[in-house]
C-alpha positions in Angstrom: 132.6 -60.9 89.3 129.1 -59.2 89.5 127.5 -62.5 89.4 129.6 -63.9 92.2 129.0 -60.8 94.3 125.3 -61.1 93.8 125.3 -64.8 94.7 127.4 -64.1 97.8 125.0 -61.2 98.8 122.1 -63.8 98.5 123.9 -66.2 100.6 124.7 -63.7 103.2 121.2 -62.5 103.2 119.9 -66.0 103.8 122.5 -66.6 106.6 121.3 -63.5 108.3 117.7 -64.6 108.0 118.3 -68.0 109.6 120.3 -66.5 112.3 117.4 -64.1 113.1 114.7 -66.8 113.0 113.8 -69.1 115.8 111.1 -71.3 114.0 111.7 -72.1 110.3 109.4 -74.4 108.2 111.0 -75.6 105.0 108.6 -76.3 101.9 110.4 -78.3 99.2 109.6 -80.5 96.3 111.2 -82.6 93.6 113.9 -80.1 92.9 115.5 -80.9 96.3 116.1 -84.5 95.3 117.1 -84.2 91.7 120.7 -83.5 92.9 120.6 -87.1 94.4 119.6 -88.5 90.8 115.9 -88.8 91.3 114.0 -87.3 88.4 111.4 -84.7 89.0 107.8 -84.9 87.4 107.3 -82.4 84.5 110.7 -81.3 83.3 112.0 -82.8 79.8 113.3 -85.9 81.5 110.8 -85.8 84.3 108.5 -89.0 85.1 105.6 -87.6 83.2 107.6 -87.3 80.1 109.3 -90.9 80.2 107.2 -92.8 77.8 107.0 -96.5 78.3 104.7 -98.8 76.2 104.0 -100.6 79.6 102.5 -97.6 81.2 101.4 -95.3 78.5 97.9 -96.3 78.6 97.6 -94.6 82.1 97.8 -91.1 82.9 100.9 -90.3 84.9 98.9 -88.9 87.8 96.9 -92.0 88.0 100.2 -94.3 88.3 101.1 -92.3 91.5 97.6 -92.2 93.0 96.1 -94.1 95.9 93.4 -95.3 93.5 95.9 -97.0 91.3 97.5 -98.5 94.5 94.3 -100.1 95.5 92.8 -101.0 92.1 95.7 -101.9 90.1 98.4 -102.8 92.7 100.6 -104.7 90.2 100.8 -101.8 87.8 101.5 -99.4 90.7 104.2 -101.4 92.2 106.0 -102.2 88.9 105.9 -98.4 88.1 107.2 -97.6 91.5 110.0 -100.3 91.2 111.2 -99.2 87.7 110.8 -95.3 88.1 110.9 -94.3 91.8 112.9 -96.9 93.8 115.2 -94.7 95.8 116.7 -97.4 98.2 120.1 -97.0 96.7 119.9 -93.1 96.5 121.5 -91.1 98.9 120.6 -87.7 100.4 122.4 -84.6 99.0 123.9 -81.6 100.8 120.4 -80.0 100.9 119.1 -82.8 102.9 122.0 -82.7 105.2 122.1 -79.0 105.8 118.1 -79.1 106.6 119.0 -81.9 109.2 121.7 -79.8 110.6 119.4 -76.8 111.0 116.9 -79.0 112.9 119.6 -80.2 115.4 120.5 -76.6 115.9 117.0 -75.7 116.8 116.3 -73.4 113.9 114.2 -75.8 111.8 110.9 -76.9 113.1 109.3 -78.8 110.2 109.9 -79.8 106.7 107.0 -80.2 104.5 107.9 -82.1 101.3 106.1 -83.1 98.2 108.7 -85.8 97.8 108.1 -89.5 98.8 111.7 -90.7 98.7 112.6 -90.6 102.5 115.8 -88.8 101.9 115.1 -86.1 104.5 114.6 -88.8 107.0 117.7 -90.7 105.9 119.9 -87.4 106.3 118.6 -87.1 109.9 115.5 -84.9 109.9 112.8 -86.1 112.2 110.0 -83.6 111.9 108.9 -84.3 108.2 105.5 -83.9 106.9 105.1 -85.8 103.5 102.5 -83.8 101.7 101.5 -86.5 99.3 101.8 -89.4 101.8 103.8 -92.5 100.9 103.2 -96.0 99.9 103.8 -97.4 103.4 101.5 -94.7 105.0 98.7 -95.6 102.6 99.2 -99.3 103.3 99.0 -98.6 107.1 95.8 -96.5 106.8 94.1 -99.3 104.6 95.1 -102.4 106.5 96.1 -101.4 110.1 94.2 -98.3 111.2 90.8 -99.6 110.7 89.5 -99.9 114.4 85.9 -100.3 114.5 84.1 -98.2 117.3 83.5 -100.1 120.5 80.3 -102.2 120.6 78.6 -103.3 123.9 80.0 -106.9 124.5 83.2 -106.3 122.6 86.4 -107.7 124.3 88.3 -105.0 126.2 92.0 -105.9 126.5 94.1 -104.8 129.4 96.6 -103.2 127.0 97.3 -102.9 123.4 99.6 -101.1 120.8 98.8 -97.6 119.8 100.5 -96.6 116.6 99.9 -95.1 113.2 101.7 -94.7 109.9 104.8 -92.9 111.4 105.9 -96.1 113.1 105.4 -98.1 110.0 107.3 -95.6 107.7 110.2 -95.6 110.1 110.1 -99.4 110.3 110.2 -100.0 106.5 112.9 -97.2 106.2 115.2 -99.0 108.7 114.6 -102.5 107.2 115.3 -101.3 103.7 118.5 -99.7 104.9 119.4 -103.2 106.1 121.9 -102.4 108.7 119.6 -104.3 111.0 121.8 -104.0 114.3 122.1 -100.8 116.2 122.5 -97.9 113.9 121.4 -94.4 113.2 117.8 -95.0 114.6 119.3 -96.3 117.7 121.5 -93.3 118.1 118.6 -91.1 117.5 116.4 -92.8 119.9 119.1 -93.0 122.7 119.7 -89.2 122.4 116.1 -88.3 122.2 115.1 -90.5 125.0 117.8 -89.2 127.2 116.7 -85.7 126.3 113.1 -86.5 127.3 114.1 -88.0 130.8 116.7 -85.1 131.5 119.6 -87.4 131.9 123.0 -87.6 130.3 123.1 -91.2 129.1 120.8 -93.9 127.7 121.6 -97.5 126.5 118.9 -99.1 124.2 118.6 -102.9 124.9 116.3 -105.7 123.5 113.9 -105.9 126.4 113.0 -104.5 129.7 114.1 -107.8 131.4 117.4 -107.2 129.7 117.4 -103.6 131.0 117.0 -104.8 134.6 119.8 -107.4 134.0 122.0 -104.8 132.7 121.2 -102.4 135.4 121.9 -104.8 138.2 125.1 -106.3 136.6 126.4 -102.7 136.1 126.6 -102.6 139.9 128.8 -105.8 140.1 131.6 -104.2 138.1 135.2 -104.3 139.8 135.5 -100.7 138.5 133.2 -99.6 141.5 135.7 -100.8 144.0 134.4 -101.1 147.6 130.8 -100.3 146.3 130.9 -103.3 143.9 128.1 -105.9 144.6 129.6 -109.3 145.3 127.8 -112.8 145.5 126.5 -112.9 149.0 125.6 -109.3 149.2 122.1 -108.2 149.9 119.7 -106.0 147.8 116.5 -104.8 149.3 113.5 -105.3 147.2 109.7 -106.5 147.2 108.1 -109.8 146.2 104.9 -108.2 145.0 105.9 -107.5 141.4 107.4 -108.9 138.2 110.2 -111.5 138.6 112.8 -109.8 136.4 113.4 -107.1 139.2 114.7 -109.9 141.4 116.0 -112.6 138.9 119.3 -110.8 138.1 120.1 -110.7 141.8 119.5 -114.5 142.2 121.3 -115.5 139.0 124.4 -113.4 140.1 124.4 -115.0 143.6 123.4 -111.8 145.5 120.6 -112.2 148.2 117.4 -110.5 147.7 115.9 -109.1 151.0 112.1 -108.9 150.8 110.2 -105.9 152.4 106.4 -105.7 152.5 104.3 -103.1 150.6 101.5 -100.9 151.4 97.8 -101.0 150.2 96.4 -99.0 148.3 99.7 -97.7 146.8 101.2 -101.3 146.3 104.7 -100.1 146.7 107.5 -100.7 149.4 106.6 -99.6 153.0 109.6 -97.4 153.7 109.1 -97.5 157.4 110.4 -101.2 157.2 113.7 -100.2 155.4 115.9 -99.8 158.4 114.9 -103.1 159.7 115.8 -104.8 156.5 119.4 -103.2 156.3 122.4 -105.2 157.2 126.0 -104.7 156.9 125.8 -106.9 153.7 123.3 -104.4 152.2 124.8 -102.9 149.0 121.6 -101.8 147.0 117.9 -101.2 146.8 116.2 -102.3 143.5 112.4 -101.5 143.3 109.8 -101.0 140.6 107.2 -98.3 140.5 104.1 -100.4 140.7 101.8 -100.0 137.6 102.9 -96.4 137.0 102.5 -95.4 140.8 105.9 -94.1 142.1 107.2 -95.6 145.3 108.2 -93.1 148.1 111.3 -91.9 146.4 112.1 -89.3 149.0 112.2 -91.7 151.9 114.0 -94.6 149.8 116.5 -92.0 148.3 117.3 -90.8 151.9 117.7 -94.3 153.2 120.1 -95.2 150.3 122.3 -92.0 150.9 122.4 -92.5 154.7 123.8 -96.1 154.1 125.8 -95.5 150.9 123.6 -97.8 148.8 122.9 -98.0 145.1 119.2 -97.3 144.0 118.1 -98.9 140.8 114.5 -97.6 139.7 112.6 -100.2 137.7 110.7 -97.7 135.7 109.3 -100.3 133.4 105.6 -99.8 134.3 105.9 -96.1 135.1 107.5 -94.2 132.1 106.2 -90.5 132.3 105.4 -90.6 136.0 106.5 -87.5 137.9 107.7 -87.2 141.4 108.5 -84.0 143.4 111.7 -84.3 145.5 113.3 -81.4 147.1 111.0 -79.0 145.5 111.8 -80.2 141.8 109.5 -82.2 139.7 111.5 -85.2 138.1 110.5 -88.0 136.0 110.6 -91.4 137.7 113.7 -93.4 136.7 115.9 -90.4 137.0 116.1 -89.9 140.9 118.0 -93.3 141.5 121.4 -94.1 140.3 120.2 -96.1 137.4 116.7 -96.4 135.7 115.1 -98.9 133.4 112.3 -98.9 131.0 110.5 -101.7 128.9 109.0 -101.2 125.4 107.0 -104.5 125.2 103.8 -103.9 123.3 101.6 -103.5 126.6 103.9 -100.8 128.0 103.7 -97.0 127.8 105.4 -97.1 124.4 106.5 -99.9 122.3 109.1 -101.2 120.0 107.7 -104.8 120.0 110.5 -105.7 122.1 113.0 -103.4 123.7 114.1 -101.6 126.8 116.5 -98.9 128.1 118.9 -98.2 130.8 119.8 -94.6 131.7 121.9 -92.8 134.2 123.6 -89.4 134.9 126.8 -91.2 136.0 129.5 -91.3 133.4 131.2 -94.3 135.1 128.0 -96.3 135.3 127.2 -95.5 131.7 130.7 -96.8 130.6 130.1 -100.0 132.6 126.6 -100.5 131.2 127.7 -100.2 127.7 130.5 -102.8 128.2 128.2 -105.3 129.8 125.6 -104.7 127.0 128.2 -105.1 124.3 129.7 -108.5 125.1 131.7 -107.0 128.0 134.0 -105.2 125.6 136.4 -102.5 127.1 136.2 -100.7 123.7 133.3 -98.0 123.3 133.4 -97.9 119.5 129.8 -98.4 118.0 129.2 -101.3 115.6 131.1 -100.7 112.4 133.4 -98.0 114.1 136.9 -98.4 114.6 139.8 -96.6 116.8 137.5 -93.9 118.4 139.8 -93.6 121.2 142.9 -93.4 118.9 144.8 -96.2 120.9 143.6 -99.3 119.3 146.9 -100.9 119.0 149.2 -99.1 121.5 147.8 -100.1 125.1 148.5 -102.9 127.4 145.3 -104.7 129.3 145.3 -107.4 131.8 148.0 -109.8 130.8 147.5 -109.4 127.2 150.6 -108.6 125.1 151.2 -104.7 124.4 149.2 -103.6 121.4 146.5 -106.4 121.5 143.5 -105.1 119.4 141.4 -103.1 121.8 138.2 -104.0 119.9 138.6 -107.4 121.5 139.6 -106.6 124.9 137.0 -107.7 127.5 136.7 -105.9 130.9 133.5 -107.7 132.0 131.7 -111.1 131.5 129.0 -109.3 129.4 126.3 -110.2 127.0 124.8 -109.1 123.6 121.7 -107.1 124.7 121.6 -104.6 121.8 118.3 -104.0 120.1 117.9 -104.0 116.4 117.7 -100.6 114.4 114.3 -101.6 113.3 113.0 -101.7 117.0 114.7 -98.3 117.5 112.9 -96.8 114.3 109.5 -97.8 115.8 110.6 -96.2 119.2 111.6 -92.9 117.5 108.1 -92.5 116.2 106.5 -93.6 119.5 108.6 -91.2 121.5 107.3 -88.2 119.5 103.7 -88.9 120.3 104.4 -90.3 123.8 103.3 -87.2 126.0 99.8 -87.7 124.6 99.9 -91.4 125.6 100.6 -90.3 129.3 97.8 -87.7 129.1 95.4 -90.4 128.0 96.5 -92.8 130.7 95.9 -90.2 133.4 92.3 -89.4 131.9 91.5 -93.2 131.7 92.5 -93.6 135.4 90.7 -90.7 136.6 87.5 -91.8 134.7 87.5 -95.3 136.2 88.1 -93.8 139.6 85.1 -91.8 139.3 83.1 -94.4 137.7 83.8 -96.8 140.4 82.6 -94.5 143.2 80.0 -96.3 145.4 82.0 -99.5 145.5 84.3 -98.7 148.2 82.4 -100.8 150.7 83.5 -103.9 148.7 86.7 -102.8 146.9 89.9 -100.8 147.8 90.5 -98.5 144.9 94.2 -97.3 144.2 95.8 -94.2 145.4 98.8 -92.2 144.1 101.7 -91.9 146.2 102.1 -88.5 147.9 104.1 -85.9 145.8 103.5 -87.8 142.5 101.8 -87.5 139.3 101.5 -91.2 138.0 101.6 -92.2 134.5 99.2 -95.1 135.1 99.8 -98.5 133.7 96.8 -100.0 135.2 94.0 -99.8 137.7 94.7 -101.9 140.9 91.9 -103.2 142.9 91.8 -105.1 146.0 88.8 -106.9 147.2 87.6 -106.4 150.7 86.5 -109.1 153.1 83.5 -111.1 151.8 84.4 -110.6 148.2 85.9 -113.5 146.5 88.4 -112.2 144.0 88.5 -115.3 141.8 84.7 -115.3 141.4 84.7 -111.6 140.7 87.4 -111.8 138.2 85.8 -114.6 136.3 82.4 -112.8 136.2 84.2 -109.6 134.9 86.2 -111.8 132.3 82.7 -113.3 131.1 81.7 -109.7 130.4 84.5 -109.1 128.0 87.0 -107.3 130.3 90.5 -108.7 130.5 92.1 -108.7 133.9 95.6 -109.3 135.3 97.0 -110.2 138.6 99.7 -107.9 140.2 102.3 -110.3 138.3 103.9 -112.7 140.8 101.7 -111.6 143.8 104.2 -113.1 146.2 107.2 -114.2 144.2 108.6 -116.2 147.1 105.7 -118.5 146.9 106.3 -119.6 143.2 107.9 -122.9 142.2 111.2 -121.1 141.2 111.7 -120.5 144.8 110.9 -124.3 145.9 114.6 -125.2 146.3 115.6 -122.0 148.1 112.5 -122.1 150.4 113.2 -125.7 151.3 116.9 -124.9 152.1 116.2 -121.5 153.7 119.1 -120.1 151.7 119.3 -117.7 148.8 117.0 -114.9 150.0 115.7 -113.3 153.1 112.4 -111.9 154.3 112.5 -108.8 156.7 109.6 -109.0 158.9 106.3 -110.3 157.4 104.8 -110.1 154.0 101.3 -109.6 155.2 100.1 -107.1 152.5 102.1 -108.9 149.9 100.1 -112.1 150.7 97.0 -110.2 150.7 97.6 -108.8 147.2 98.3 -112.4 146.1 95.0 -113.4 147.4 92.7 -110.4 146.8 94.1 -108.1 144.2 93.7 -107.7 140.4 93.9 -105.0 137.8 92.3 -103.6 134.6 94.0 -101.6 131.8 94.0 -97.8 131.2 95.9 -98.0 127.9 95.7 -94.9 125.5 93.5 -96.6 123.0 90.6 -96.9 125.3 87.6 -94.8 124.7 85.3 -93.5 127.5 82.7 -96.0 126.3 85.2 -98.9 126.9 86.0 -97.4 130.4 82.3 -97.1 131.4 81.8 -100.7 130.1 84.5 -101.9 132.5 83.3 -100.0 135.3 79.7 -101.3 134.8 80.8 -104.9 134.4 82.7 -104.7 137.8 79.7 -102.9 139.5 77.2 -105.6 138.0 79.5 -108.4 139.1 79.6 -107.1 142.7 75.7 -107.1 143.0 
């Protein structure tokens, strides 16, 4: 009885300690994982005392060292395979309780001497592996060996920025072999929604799919009189990427193109009223290369006419706009926002995208369209979350028809894999630093290109915004030939890009519609859009760029102008 009382007192004391603390760091070692069946190192049955003729010629510490990995990889991996393969081992109650403390906001960090990944498998995200891990060592040796920039080196407009965290997550997910949306998808959706300050997020397989899903959500019959129907109009711009417009045309809606401003390169809000008609149901616009469009004016226009607003936020993740005295991230001011995680974008999953909203009905519809059009909201591998799988009647189906196979929309399978989500979880944790560096890089170029204003129009941020810049847009003034300038810059190793379609209506995909005069409408003229098509290009500001690379780009442009 005395022992039990002593134990209870210790538990109560620990509970009080946890309740009183706001920032806990847990330091653990092999003892945390022995309960899961993984041997420790120095006990009687530990790894260092397991004699095996195959490995007895080596010191145990050497077999687990980076030196062994690099110089005798066959020996290292065979020892690892026989003695330390934890792929079939599950976390124990300690791992799960620590993960729970993190979710409660009590636990800030786990510092572990273990390399089994069980903390991460249990749901902990802030884990420091003191002794590293094989995947981490591999990444450091074969991936993170970027050479310092040398004059004349090629400077791409964008590139991936990552480290061992992404690779560790990727390997962890692949070894679990769930593959489709799973625990990493759930973690990413919750973390991304929290970052944005919205209630709902749906991960998809690309930014293009995100735009498709966002638009198709507004075609649901569940929206009643606000449902977008074939023949209804959606206001947008032609100076951008085609996937902002493609879903409208594919569905049979009519895009109404409005001109943009220079040097913000976003919709001219003064033209919105002239573009409106009784058929207008929505506005769908991208924030151009990170620069927010005039959200106040566009939002007020949409509210005035009861229109949906979709923010294509694929090039602007992390941008901030002040509306009604409140700073909000772009993508969260409209009814629906979209993001892309293609490698050149602000953060990457390889491929991937997201749709997010604060509206529960729009979220429900989006999840349905994403998941084959199902009425059921159960996640993959889950059954009967609603508790009414076999007792309801839908459409003209018989009563009790399996709800998992009831379809309320003509949907798609747009889910991302859990491996993509695993990379995204690691990217999201370092994402704020990406934004800071993009802003720095943009400002550096703006300063370095001072004195060129007689020949070039340099970009300007939208009023009331703090852009998370995707690129540095430049428009050539009269007398400067863009094609010649771009070719000269490219010859000096600086990669350039056009503002995507320039004027989408001039492309071959519009040939038939242009010839028939049907399928789209232009409100007014597209004078600035056409100028962008003729005179505008951009260079990158991705976080991996150094000041030396930025200066080299500025020097290349200034030299090419002379």
